C-alpha positions as CSV (number, residue, x, y, z in Angstrom):
1,M,20.8,-8.9,13.5
2,T,19.9,-5.2,14.2
3,L,16.6,-3.5,13.7
4,L,18.1,-1.9,10.6
5,D,18.8,-5.3,9.2
6,L,15.2,-6.3,9.9
7,H,13.9,-3.2,8.3
8,D,15.7,-3.8,5.0
9,Q,14.2,-7.3,4.6
10,P,10.8,-6.3,3.3
11,K,12.3,-4.2,0.5
12,R,14.2,-7.1,-1.0
13,L,12.5,-8.8,-3.8
14,R,12.0,-12.6,-3.5
15,I,15.1,-14.3,-5.0
16,P,14.1,-16.1,-8.3
17,L,14.6,-19.9,-8.3
18,E,16.9,-19.6,-11.3
19,P,19.2,-16.9,-12.7
20,V,17.6,-14.2,-14.9
21,G,17.7,-15.2,-18.6
22,I,18.3,-18.9,-17.9
23,K,15.3,-21.3,-18.1
24,A,15.2,-24.6,-16.3
25,P,14.9,-27.7,-18.5
26,E,11.3,-28.1,-17.3
27,S,10.5,-24.6,-18.3
28,R,12.0,-25.1,-21.8
29,F,10.1,-28.3,-22.3
30,L,6.8,-26.7,-21.2
31,A,7.3,-23.8,-23.5
32,L,8.1,-26.2,-26.4
33,F,5.1,-28.3,-25.6
34,E,2.7,-25.3,-25.6
35,T,4.3,-24.0,-28.8
36,T,3.7,-27.4,-30.4
37,L,0.0,-27.4,-29.4
38,E,-0.5,-23.9,-30.7
39,N,1.0,-24.8,-34.1
40,P,0.6,-28.5,-34.6
41,L,0.9,-28.5,-38.4
42,L,4.7,-28.0,-38.6
43,P,5.5,-30.6,-35.9
44,S,3.2,-33.1,-37.7
45,V,5.0,-32.6,-41.0
46,I,8.4,-32.9,-39.3
47,G,7.2,-36.0,-37.5
48,G,5.9,-37.6,-40.7
49,L,9.2,-36.9,-42.5
50,L,11.2,-38.4,-39.6
51,F,9.0,-41.5,-39.7
52,H,9.6,-42.0,-43.4
53,A,13.3,-41.2,-43.0
54,V,13.5,-44.1,-40.5
55,R,11.6,-46.4,-42.9
56,F,14.0,-45.5,-45.6
57,L,17.1,-46.3,-43.5
58,L,15.6,-49.6,-42.5
59,H,14.9,-50.4,-46.2
60,L,18.5,-49.7,-47.0
61,L,19.7,-51.9,-44.2
62,I,17.5,-54.8,-45.2
63,Y,17.7,-54.6,-49.0
64,G,20.9,-52.7,-49.6
65,H,19.3,-50.4,-52.1
66,A,16.6,-47.7,-52.4
67,G,14.7,-49.5,-55.2
68,G,11.1,-50.2,-54.3
69,F,10.9,-47.7,-51.5
70,L,9.6,-44.7,-53.4
71,P,6.2,-45.0,-55.1
72,T,6.2,-45.3,-58.8
73,H,3.1,-43.3,-59.3
74,P,2.2,-39.9,-57.7
75,I,-1.2,-41.2,-56.5
76,Q,0.6,-43.8,-54.4
77,Y,2.0,-41.0,-52.2
78,L,-1.5,-40.7,-50.7
79,A,-0.8,-43.8,-48.7
80,W,1.7,-41.7,-46.8
81,L,-0.9,-39.2,-45.6
82,P,-1.9,-41.1,-42.4
83,E,1.7,-40.7,-41.1
84,F,1.1,-36.9,-41.3
85,L,-2.6,-36.7,-40.4
86,I,-2.6,-39.0,-37.4
87,P,0.0,-36.9,-35.4
88,Y,-1.8,-33.7,-36.5
89,A,-5.2,-35.0,-35.3
90,C,-3.7,-36.2,-32.0
91,L,-2.0,-32.9,-31.4
92,R,-5.2,-31.0,-32.2
93,I,-7.2,-33.1,-29.7
94,I,-4.6,-32.6,-27.0
95,A,-4.5,-28.9,-27.7
96,I,-8.2,-28.5,-27.3
97,G,-8.1,-30.4,-24.0
98,H,-5.1,-28.4,-22.8
99,R,-6.7,-25.1,-23.8
100,R,-9.9,-25.9,-21.9
101,T,-7.9,-26.9,-18.8
102,S,-5.7,-23.9,-19.0
103,N,-8.7,-21.5,-19.4
104,S,-10.4,-23.1,-16.5
105,M,-7.4,-22.8,-14.3
106,H,-6.8,-19.3,-15.4
107,E,-10.4,-18.3,-14.6
108,R,-10.1,-19.9,-11.1
109,I,-6.8,-18.1,-10.5
110,L,-8.3,-14.7,-11.6
111,E,-11.3,-15.3,-9.4
112,G,-9.1,-16.1,-6.4
113,L,-7.0,-13.0,-7.0
114,E,-10.1,-10.9,-7.4
115,R,-11.6,-12.2,-4.2
116,G,-8.2,-11.7,-2.4
117,N,-8.1,-8.1,-3.6
118,E,-11.6,-7.4,-2.5
119,I,-11.0,-9.0,0.9
120,Q,-7.8,-6.9,1.2
121,K,-9.6,-3.7,0.3
122,V,-12.5,-4.3,2.6
123,S,-10.2,-5.3,5.5
124,I,-8.0,-2.2,5.0
125,L,-11.1,0.0,4.9
126,G,-12.3,-1.6,8.1
127,F,-8.9,-1.3,9.7
128,A,-8.8,2.4,8.8
129,K,-12.3,2.9,10.1
130,I,-11.0,2.1,13.6
131,S,-9.4,5.5,13.7
132,E,-12.6,7.1,12.6
133,V,-14.5,5.4,15.4
134,R,-12.3,7.2,17.8
135,D,-12.8,10.5,15.8
136,P,-16.3,10.3,14.3
137,D,-16.3,13.9,13.1
138,T,-14.1,12.9,10.2
139,G,-17.0,11.2,8.4
140,D,-16.1,9.9,5.0
141,H,-12.7,11.6,5.2
142,I,-10.7,8.4,4.4
143,I,-12.8,7.7,1.4
144,R,-12.5,11.2,0.0
145,M,-8.8,11.6,0.6
146,S,-8.1,8.2,-0.9
147,H,-9.7,9.4,-4.1
148,Y,-7.8,12.7,-3.9
149,S,-4.5,10.9,-3.4
150,R,-4.9,8.7,-6.4
151,M,-6.1,11.5,-8.6
152,L,-3.1,13.6,-7.6
153,A,-0.7,10.6,-8.2
154,Q,-2.2,10.1,-11.7
155,E,-1.7,13.7,-12.5
156,M,1.9,13.8,-11.2
157,G,2.6,10.7,-13.3
158,N,2.3,12.9,-16.4
159,L,5.5,14.7,-15.3
160,P,8.8,13.4,-17.0
161,E,10.4,13.2,-13.5
162,Y,7.9,10.4,-12.5
163,H,7.6,8.5,-15.8
164,G,8.2,4.8,-15.0
165,Y,7.8,5.5,-11.2
166,I,4.2,6.4,-10.9
167,T,2.5,3.5,-12.6
168,R,-1.1,2.3,-12.5
169,T,-0.1,-0.2,-9.8
170,Y,1.5,2.7,-7.8
171,C,-1.8,4.7,-8.0
172,D,-3.9,1.7,-6.9
173,E,-1.6,1.1,-4.0
174,I,-1.8,4.8,-3.0
175,F,-5.6,4.5,-3.0
176,I,-5.4,1.4,-0.8
177,A,-2.7,2.8,1.5
178,A,-3.9,6.3,2.1
179,P,-6.8,5.4,4.5
180,L,-4.2,4.1,6.9
181,H,-2.5,7.5,7.3
182,D,-4.1,8.2,10.7
183,I,-4.3,4.7,12.1
184,G,-1.9,5.8,14.9
185,K,-4.7,7.9,16.4
186,V,-5.9,4.8,18.1
187,G,-3.0,5.4,20.6
188,I,-4.0,9.0,21.4
189,R,-6.1,9.7,24.5
190,D,-9.7,10.7,23.9
191,D,-9.4,13.9,25.9
192,I,-6.9,15.1,23.3
193,L,-8.2,13.4,20.2
194,K,-11.8,14.6,20.7
195,K,-11.1,17.9,22.4
196,R,-13.2,20.8,21.0
197,G,-11.1,23.8,20.5
198,G,-7.4,24.3,20.2
199,L,-4.8,22.0,21.8
200,T,-2.3,23.2,24.3
201,A,1.4,23.0,23.3
202,E,1.9,19.8,25.3
203,E,-1.3,18.2,24.0
204,F,-0.2,19.0,20.4
205,E,3.1,17.3,21.0
206,I,1.2,14.2,22.2
207,M,-1.1,14.4,19.1
208,K,2.0,14.5,16.9
209,M,2.9,11.0,18.1
210,H,0.1,9.4,16.1
211,T,2.5,9.4,13.2
212,I,5.1,7.4,15.1
213,I,2.5,5.0,16.5
214,G,0.9,4.4,13.1
215,G,4.2,4.0,11.3
216,D,5.5,1.6,13.8
217,L,2.3,-0.5,13.6
218,L,2.4,-0.7,9.8
219,H,6.1,-1.4,9.9
220,E,5.5,-4.4,12.2
221,L,2.9,-5.8,9.7
222,E,5.4,-5.3,6.8
223,L,8.1,-7.2,8.7
224,K,5.7,-10.2,9.3
225,L,5.0,-10.4,5.5
226,G,8.6,-10.5,4.6
227,W,8.4,-8.6,1.3
228,R,7.4,-5.2,0.0
229,T,3.7,-4.7,-0.2
230,F,1.2,-1.8,0.0
231,Y,2.1,-1.7,3.7
232,S,5.4,-0.2,2.7
233,L,3.6,2.8,1.2
234,S,1.2,2.8,4.2
235,K,4.2,3.0,6.6
236,E,5.8,5.9,4.6
237,I,2.5,7.8,4.6
238,A,1.7,7.2,8.3
239,Y,5.2,8.3,9.4
240,H,5.5,11.3,7.1
241,H,2.1,12.7,6.0
242,H,2.7,15.7,8.4
243,Q,6.1,16.6,7.0
244,R,6.3,20.0,5.3
245,Y,8.2,20.7,2.1
246,D,10.2,23.4,3.8
247,G,11.4,21.0,6.5
248,T,9.3,22.4,9.4
249,G,7.0,19.4,9.8
250,Y,7.0,16.4,12.1
251,P,7.0,13.5,13.4
252,N,9.0,14.3,16.5
253,V,9.6,12.6,19.8
254,L,8.1,13.4,23.2
255,G,9.9,12.0,26.2
256,A,10.2,8.2,26.5
257,T,8.8,6.3,23.6
258,R,8.7,2.7,22.4
259,A,9.0,3.7,18.8
260,M,11.6,1.6,17.0
261,F,13.1,4.3,14.7
262,V,14.4,1.8,12.2
263,E,14.3,4.1,9.3
264,P,16.4,7.2,8.6
265,G,14.4,10.4,9.1
266,I,12.0,8.9,11.6
267,G,11.7,11.3,14.6
268,Q,13.0,14.3,12.8
269,P,11.7,16.6,10.1
270,L,12.5,15.9,6.4
271,K,12.7,18.5,3.7
272,G,11.7,18.8,0.0
273,K,12.1,15.7,-2.2
274,A,13.5,13.8,0.8
275,I,9.9,13.4,2.0
276,P,8.5,10.2,0.3
277,L,6.3,11.0,-2.7
278,S,3.5,9.0,-1.2
279,A,3.5,11.1,2.0
280,R,3.6,14.4,-0.1
281,L,0.6,13.2,-2.0
282,V,-1.4,12.2,1.0
283,A,-0.4,15.3,2.9
284,M,-2.1,17.5,0.3
285,A,-5.2,15.3,0.1
286,D,-5.4,15.2,3.9
287,V,-5.1,19.0,4.3
288,Y,-7.5,19.8,1.4
289,D,-10.2,17.5,2.9
290,A,-9.7,18.9,6.4
291,L,-10.2,22.4,5.0
292,V,-13.4,21.8,3.1
293,S,-15.0,19.5,5.7
294,R,-16.6,20.1,9.0
295,R,-14.6,19.1,12.1
296,C,-15.2,19.3,15.8
297,Y,-12.8,22.3,16.0
298,K,-13.9,24.1,12.8
299,E,-16.5,24.7,10.1
300,P,-15.9,23.8,6.4
301,I,-14.6,26.5,4.1
302,P,-15.4,26.9,0.3
303,H,-13.2,25.2,-2.3
304,T,-12.0,28.6,-3.6
305,Q,-10.7,29.6,-0.2
306,A,-9.1,26.2,0.3
307,R,-7.4,26.6,-3.1
308,E,-6.0,30.0,-2.2
309,M,-4.6,28.6,1.1
310,I,-3.0,25.6,-0.7
311,V,-1.4,27.9,-3.4
312,S,-0.1,30.2,-0.7
313,E,1.7,27.2,0.8
314,S,3.5,26.1,-2.4
315,G,7.1,25.5,-1.5
316,K,6.4,25.8,2.2
317,H,3.9,23.2,3.2
318,F,3.5,21.5,-0.2
319,D,5.6,20.4,-3.1
320,P,5.2,23.1,-5.8
321,D,4.8,20.5,-8.5
322,L,2.0,18.9,-6.5
323,V,0.3,22.3,-6.1
324,Q,0.2,22.7,-9.9
325,A,-1.2,19.2,-10.2
326,F,-3.9,20.1,-7.7
327,L,-4.9,23.2,-9.8
328,R,-5.1,21.1,-13.0
329,I,-7.6,18.6,-11.5
330,E,-9.8,21.0,-9.5
331,P,-13.1,19.9,-11.2
332,E,-12.4,16.3,-10.3
333,L,-11.6,17.2,-6.7
334,I,-14.8,19.2,-6.3
335,R,-16.8,16.3,-7.8
336,V,-15.4,13.8,-5.3
337,A,-15.9,16.2,-2.4
338,K,-19.6,16.5,-3.4
339,E,-20.1,12.8,-4.1
340,F,-18.8,11.6,-0.8
341,S,-20.1,14.3,1.5
342,K,-22.8,13.6,4.1
């Protein structure tokens, strides 16, 4: 099995236990049982009629005629009511118990899922904070750019091109995955990562490698899970958030590397829509926050100046559609920048 084969595995959905559109006998029985409990009147009537049909057949077998089976007076039909009411009452009692049990199980499942989601979010935030410990000047950068990324994704979801692709789940996953964009900086030397002032050409080539380091790390985690998760988006973002729309971005390769390069495009620039949407979203969020925030190598600039710079990079650094989405949500971006600034 090649590394490409391994890479393809997480993208495959888990194979269902039965063919689509065909229900196993147990599934059909459970569905029929639940339907019966939800509407016990009709099954009770049918059950009562079947009971009397059996009685009638036995009467015919024993006596050879139907005489004496049917009541001679309408009031006598009341004696048949228990055959209908007893099944109905039993089904109602079972339904109440089943509903209580189902509700209790449903609540426990939801509570477990909610706790799992919270643990996941906190763990990812802590994971992402590792890179900020190495680079403390970034402050609440990962929190702000997570909000920016989700807001941009939601706005892009209004475009016909992305209907059905950018869903609420996608936006939530972008929010979770975005903080991991710079996790690869844990592999960059402090003298480069924390250098005040500009980097030399060689130092910048080394800094670029944080995209490869982070993408490879997240790819390893994705492989261990064995199916597509938010780590799939995280990997795309880590690898490609420094790609430029005109094809002049990176990651690249500097000398010998342990990078696995299991995905097409890793190690070479991508262009236009070939860049994953997740990376295009986070790229703009990352750049915008870097512009309006204080860093060890620069002072913050006003939002208006940052907007002009982003607009000037439409079609060059940034997806033109994404630039227009940025302009449509400016007030929300400014609000988040103020809310999460130190």
